[in-house]
Backbone as CSV, one residue per row, in Angstrom:
resi,resn,N_x,N_y,N_z,CA_x,CA_y,CA_z,C_x,C_y,C_z
1,MET,12.046,9.985,10.833,12.905,8.815,10.748,12.630,7.849,9.844
2,LYS,12.841,6.483,9.747,12.672,5.246,8.998,12.930,4.213,9.607
3,ILE,12.207,3.205,9.577,12.324,2.139,9.991,11.703,1.104,8.852
4,ARG,12.326,0.062,8.388,11.890,-1.138,6.923,12.463,-2.302,7.386
5,LEU,11.259,-2.973,7.737,11.605,-4.386,7.914,10.924,-5.231,6.500
6,GLU,11.886,-6.292,6.111,11.287,-7.176,5.067,11.387,-8.411,5.857
7,THR,10.142,-9.603,5.158,10.162,-10.643,5.430,9.518,-11.178,4.193
8,ILE,11.025,-12.854,4.338,10.405,-13.308,2.936,9.542,-14.348,3.747
9,VAL,8.154,-14.701,2.857,7.500,-16.160,3.275,7.348,-17.060,1.887
10,ASN,7.392,-18.446,2.260,7.144,-19.166,1.579,6.148,-19.671,1.331
11,ILE,5.154,-18.862,0.523,3.650,-19.043,0.828,3.025,-18.155,-0.470
12,PRO,2.520,-18.588,-1.292,2.300,-17.897,-2.809,1.273,-16.364,-2.394
13,PHE,1.695,-15.335,-3.272,1.052,-14.126,-3.076,-0.429,-13.846,-2.913
14,ALA,-0.833,-14.590,-3.323,-2.622,-14.749,-3.409,-3.040,-15.149,-2.103
15,LYS,-1.975,-15.906,-1.358,-2.577,-16.541,-0.028,-2.326,-15.625,0.692
16,VAL,-1.198,-14.437,0.686,-0.694,-14.001,1.996,-1.884,-12.727,1.614
17,ALA,-1.629,-12.303,0.724,-2.561,-11.125,0.635,-3.980,-11.295,0.837
18,GLY,-4.564,-12.439,0.319,-6.197,-12.907,0.312,-5.995,-12.404,2.332
19,ASN,-5.312,-12.920,2.946,-4.973,-12.836,4.195,-4.519,-11.697,5.222
20,PHE,-4.365,-10.842,5.004,-3.829,-9.738,4.962,-5.362,-9.161,5.609
21,ASP,-5.710,-9.123,6.788,-6.805,-9.064,7.168,-7.024,-8.498,8.659
22,ARG,-8.057,-8.418,9.586,-8.058,-8.073,10.912,-7.584,-9.317,11.331
23,ARG,-8.234,-10.562,10.813,-7.343,-11.732,11.884,-5.713,-11.314,12.238
24,LEU,-5.314,-11.221,10.531,-3.600,-10.867,11.063,-3.315,-9.841,11.926
25,PHE,-4.014,-8.560,11.856,-3.817,-7.645,12.525,-4.051,-7.743,14.018
26,GLU,-5.106,-8.389,14.072,-5.003,-8.613,15.848,-3.898,-9.759,16.026
27,TYR,-3.677,-10.724,15.074,-2.805,-11.606,15.688,-1.151,-10.720,15.801
28,LEU,-0.902,-9.307,14.751,0.382,-8.936,15.244,0.186,-7.925,16.628
29,LEU,-0.895,-7.807,16.995,-1.213,-6.854,18.125,-0.566,-7.720,19.677
30,PRO,0.238,-6.501,20.577,0.414,-7.168,21.797,-0.053,-7.811,22.209
31,PRO,0.151,-8.044,23.437,-0.719,-8.816,24.339,-2.110,-7.761,24.773
32,LYS,-3.104,-8.300,25.211,-4.193,-7.461,25.281,-4.350,-6.766,26.775
33,ALA,-3.111,-6.893,27.536,-2.794,-6.257,28.700,-1.783,-4.567,28.309
34,VAL,-1.465,-5.241,26.845,-0.731,-3.527,26.512,-1.850,-2.898,25.866
35,ALA,-2.272,-3.490,24.272,-3.478,-3.055,23.708,-4.041,-3.979,23.499
36,ARG,-5.257,-2.955,22.539,-6.707,-4.115,22.075,-7.225,-3.132,21.544
37,LEU,-7.459,-3.926,20.314,-8.137,-2.966,19.058,-9.664,-2.721,19.172
38,VAL,-10.001,-1.771,19.315,-11.284,-0.934,19.548,-11.819,-0.526,17.994
39,ARG,-11.094,-0.214,16.803,-11.776,-0.717,16.088,-11.166,-0.895,14.485
40,TYR,-11.594,-1.699,13.712,-10.789,-2.036,12.771,-11.654,-2.206,11.380
41,ASP,-11.681,-1.346,10.513,-12.928,-0.992,9.671,-11.804,-1.544,7.875
42,GLY,-10.677,-1.972,8.055,-10.171,-2.674,6.839,-8.897,-1.645,6.271
43,SER,-8.817,-2.112,4.981,-7.387,-1.544,4.500,-7.575,-0.872,3.290
44,ARG,-8.664,0.171,2.882,-9.195,0.806,1.841,-9.007,1.819,2.178
45,PRO,-8.891,2.874,1.468,-8.722,4.327,1.783,-9.842,4.887,2.611
46,GLY,-9.941,5.328,3.467,-10.823,5.900,4.382,-11.016,5.549,5.778
47,ASN,-10.417,4.291,5.709,-11.045,3.421,6.714,-10.429,3.868,8.143
48,LEU,-10.659,3.289,9.133,-9.809,3.542,10.150,-9.656,2.620,10.703
49,VAL,-8.298,2.364,11.569,-7.768,1.457,12.826,-7.413,2.176,14.184
50,HIS,-8.257,1.803,15.381,-8.417,2.398,16.271,-7.389,1.770,17.417
51,ILE,-6.486,1.807,17.915,-5.747,1.399,18.998,-5.577,1.733,20.276
52,ARG,-6.114,0.986,21.405,-6.302,1.902,22.612,-4.996,0.949,23.809
53,PHE,-4.123,1.600,24.040,-2.946,1.230,24.891,-3.248,1.191,26.337
54,GLY,-2.992,-0.004,27.101,-3.044,0.279,28.573,-1.804,0.596,28.958
55,LEU,-0.875,0.005,28.861,0.627,0.149,29.245,1.522,0.503,28.084
56,PRO,2.287,1.517,28.423,2.849,1.983,29.355,1.463,2.650,30.516
57,TYR,0.660,3.551,29.825,-0.133,4.098,30.100,-1.619,4.555,29.225
58,GLY,-2.441,4.767,29.607,-3.391,5.008,28.776,-3.555,5.663,27.416
59,ALA,-3.222,5.169,25.769,-3.426,6.013,24.673,-4.147,5.589,23.472
60,ASP,-4.742,6.093,23.060,-5.745,5.703,21.513,-4.406,6.636,20.675
61,TRP,-4.559,5.358,19.849,-3.749,5.293,18.278,-4.912,5.157,17.237
62,ILE,-4.969,6.113,16.365,-5.789,5.933,15.297,-5.082,6.431,13.978
63,SER,-5.054,5.442,13.313,-4.902,6.045,11.863,-5.373,5.562,10.516
64,GLU,-5.240,6.282,9.622,-6.745,6.102,8.879,-5.999,5.952,7.480
65,ILE,-6.357,4.683,6.557,-5.929,4.553,5.433,-5.696,5.566,4.019
66,ALA,-4.595,6.002,4.057,-4.733,6.917,3.083,-4.489,6.294,1.388
67,GLY,-4.576,5.395,1.273,-4.204,4.700,-0.032,-3.994,3.419,-0.335
68,ARG,-4.690,2.798,-1.345,-4.382,1.650,-1.372,-4.052,1.192,-3.205
69,ASN,-3.260,0.398,-2.881,-3.128,-0.211,-4.741,-2.791,-1.947,-5.129
70,GLU,-3.563,-2.480,-5.963,-3.075,-3.693,-5.797,-3.249,-4.269,-6.678
71,ASN,-2.728,-5.380,-7.319,-2.841,-6.001,-8.538,-2.735,-7.525,-8.505
72,ASP,-1.827,-8.384,-9.531,-1.787,-9.681,-9.242,-0.766,-9.738,-8.500
73,THR,0.274,-8.640,-8.514,1.790,-9.006,-7.856,2.074,-8.273,-6.577
74,LEU,0.926,-7.080,-6.869,1.010,-6.672,-5.463,0.024,-6.043,-4.779
75,LEU,0.135,-6.273,-3.643,-0.437,-5.209,-2.247,-0.097,-3.869,-1.739
76,GLU,-0.555,-3.230,-1.427,-0.048,-1.705,-1.114,-0.738,-0.991,-0.398
77,PHE,-0.806,-0.755,1.195,-1.782,0.062,1.201,-0.817,1.041,2.435
78,VAL,-1.326,2.233,3.079,-0.391,3.178,3.409,-1.635,3.642,4.701
79,ASP,-1.053,3.894,6.300,-1.921,4.318,7.093,-1.234,5.645,7.637
80,VAL,-1.956,6.503,7.551,-1.413,7.590,8.689,-2.134,7.826,9.797
81,GLY,-1.044,8.259,11.189,-1.988,8.685,12.199,-2.307,9.646,12.153
82,LYS,-3.679,9.454,12.809,-4.599,10.732,13.091,-4.828,11.270,14.617
83,VAL,-4.656,10.378,14.988,-4.472,10.282,16.747,-3.367,9.662,17.441
84,LEU,-2.119,9.999,17.806,-0.971,9.133,18.007,-0.431,9.630,19.595
85,PRO,-0.533,8.318,19.824,0.243,8.437,21.148,2.112,8.746,21.944
86,PHE,2.794,8.682,22.744,4.263,8.423,22.649,4.698,9.473,22.552
87,GLY,4.459,10.593,22.507,4.943,11.860,21.976,5.336,11.739,20.515
88,LEU,4.333,10.930,19.446,4.398,11.152,18.187,4.188,12.068,17.481
89,LYS,4.656,12.476,16.517,4.346,13.917,16.038,3.217,13.274,14.463
90,LYS,4.137,12.581,13.545,3.472,12.138,12.717,3.873,10.461,12.315
91,TRP,2.798,9.899,11.604,3.208,8.486,11.600,2.788,8.057,10.277
92,ARG,3.113,7.491,9.299,2.988,7.112,7.894,3.373,5.478,7.711
93,HIS,2.731,4.568,7.506,3.035,3.381,7.594,2.716,2.188,6.263
94,GLN,3.464,2.389,5.732,3.497,1.841,4.259,3.722,-0.041,4.257
95,HIS,2.421,-0.444,4.069,2.598,-1.761,3.620,2.556,-2.955,2.535
96,LEU,3.484,-3.265,2.247,3.633,-4.243,0.918,3.485,-5.562,0.995
97,VAL,2.935,-5.888,-0.048,2.779,-7.554,0.346,3.143,-7.613,-1.426
98,MET,3.998,-8.653,-1.961,4.991,-8.950,-3.331,5.292,-9.733,-3.715
99,LYS,4.591,-10.203,-4.804,5.377,-11.630,-5.488,6.078,-11.704,-5.903
100,ILE,7.011,-12.748,-5.112,8.594,-12.862,-5.724,8.331,-14.333,-6.982
101,ASP,7.498,-14.992,-6.850,7.449,-15.976,-7.673,6.142,-16.656,-7.302
102,ASP,6.057,-18.033,-7.650,4.886,-18.419,-7.271,4.633,-18.841,-6.243
103,LYS,5.719,-19.092,-5.405,5.788,-19.685,-4.055,5.648,-18.942,-3.097
104,THR,6.664,-17.600,-3.135,7.179,-16.911,-2.556,6.786,-15.368,-2.594
105,THR,6.594,-14.763,-1.237,6.383,-13.467,-1.205,6.990,-12.496,-0.061
106,ARG,7.420,-11.328,-0.675,8.339,-10.653,0.404,7.131,-9.579,0.927
107,ILE,6.561,-9.605,1.914,6.322,-8.588,3.194,7.184,-7.403,3.627
108,VAL,7.076,-6.312,3.350,7.776,-5.300,3.909,6.837,-3.910,4.705
109,ASP,7.147,-3.761,5.806,6.694,-3.215,6.534,7.659,-1.367,6.645
110,ASP,7.148,-0.674,6.385,8.079,0.518,5.806,7.603,1.616,6.383
111,ILE,8.164,1.881,7.995,7.523,3.215,8.382,8.198,4.553,8.363
112,GLN,7.556,5.754,8.899,8.345,6.529,8.811,7.269,7.900,9.924
113,PHE,8.577,8.116,10.645,7.938,8.937,12.010,8.434,9.758,12.253
114,SER,7.983,10.611,13.213,9.013,11.856,13.929,8.187,12.618,15.095
115,THR,8.844,12.582,16.179,7.970,13.372,17.872,8.425,14.857,17.309
116,TYR,8.116,15.214,18.463,8.498,17.105,18.070,9.540,17.193,18.772
117,CYS,10.655,16.071,18.471,11.874,17.063,19.396,12.755,16.142,18.244
118,LYS,14.057,16.313,17.675,15.227,15.078,16.814,15.755,14.071,17.969
119,LEU,15.671,14.587,19.366,16.585,13.719,20.465,15.761,13.267,20.703
120,PHE,14.279,13.017,20.813,13.226,12.366,20.978,12.996,11.276,20.193
121,ASP,12.920,11.953,18.753,13.391,10.348,17.826,13.807,9.494,18.011
122,TRP,15.320,9.881,18.008,16.559,8.817,18.389,16.368,8.279,19.630
123,LEU,15.798,8.544,20.559,14.678,7.743,21.749,13.887,6.762,21.541
124,VAL,13.001,7.438,20.404,11.483,6.658,20.300,12.056,5.411,19.119
125,TYR,13.068,5.695,18.582,13.317,4.606,17.263,13.425,3.175,17.366
126,PRO,14.800,2.889,18.772,14.795,1.765,19.251,13.675,1.107,19.878
127,VAL,12.218,1.497,20.784,11.410,1.144,21.125,10.089,0.515,20.070
128,LEU,10.113,1.514,18.830,9.219,1.183,17.600,10.230,-0.040,17.049
129,PHE,11.532,0.223,16.527,11.678,-1.279,16.482,11.824,-2.079,16.615
130,LEU,12.145,-2.224,18.003,11.678,-3.415,18.686,9.900,-4.074,18.836
131,ALA,9.569,-3.277,18.706,7.634,-3.244,18.823,7.733,-4.240,17.462
132,PHE,8.125,-3.707,16.419,8.049,-3.863,14.779,8.978,-4.953,14.480
133,TYR,9.665,-5.276,15.067,10.540,-6.568,14.513,10.027,-7.604,14.788
134,PRO,9.419,-8.355,15.749,8.799,-9.324,15.940,7.408,-10.188,14.532
135,ARG,7.459,-9.037,13.818,6.640,-9.273,13.181,6.874,-10.077,11.661
136,LYS,8.502,-10.173,12.064,9.251,-10.810,11.077,8.988,-12.538,11.540
137,LYS,9.020,-12.802,12.285,8.542,-14.125,13.079,6.947,-14.190,12.777
138,GLN,6.506,-13.420,13.638,5.165,-13.652,13.708,4.047,-13.895,12.147
139,TYR,4.837,-12.993,11.090,4.395,-13.062,9.392,4.986,-14.850,9.209
140,LYS,5.718,-15.101,9.390,6.002,-16.608,9.104,5.124,-17.675,9.915
141,LEU,5.404,-17.301,10.779,3.922,-18.517,11.843,2.617,-18.414,11.396
142,TYR,1.911,-17.326,11.182,0.957,-16.372,10.938,0.211,-18.096,9.572
143,TYR,1.198,-17.005,8.253,0.911,-17.653,7.363,0.778,-19.446,7.014
144,HIS,2.283,-19.928,8.074,2.153,-21.178,7.474,1.218,-22.019,8.452
145,GLN,0.679,-21.494,9.217,-0.536,-22.403,10.173,-1.841,-22.099,8.989
146,LYS,-1.925,-21.264,7.865,-3.247,-21.001,7.514,-3.370,-22.255,6.582
């Protein structure tokens, strides 16, 4: 299944791309009672990100950065799930930061996932969508306070 969320921020590309880092990642995480960051190596190929969930039950999520591309108008990196919770079988999350003009940037979260059962995919979809949808507001708040 696929989830694609796009957010436009009225912030120059260089500022958004330059702050797409650990601090932003921690800002986007759910509250510490739900999840905590165990490891964050960065967003370069081979880097790992490890999240430990406390709720609804203890589970680890480990993703590896599988690719990265960047230039003056684009920052793109992909994380692929290595250890997945909640019945997920596959996870691929493409992060895109794209320059629209000198003052505007588009941020895209393009997620592909699957579980071990198509029916369960449909049940998990709204949970994941609702988990990521707040990022639209979070990105705007985060970059306007920087």
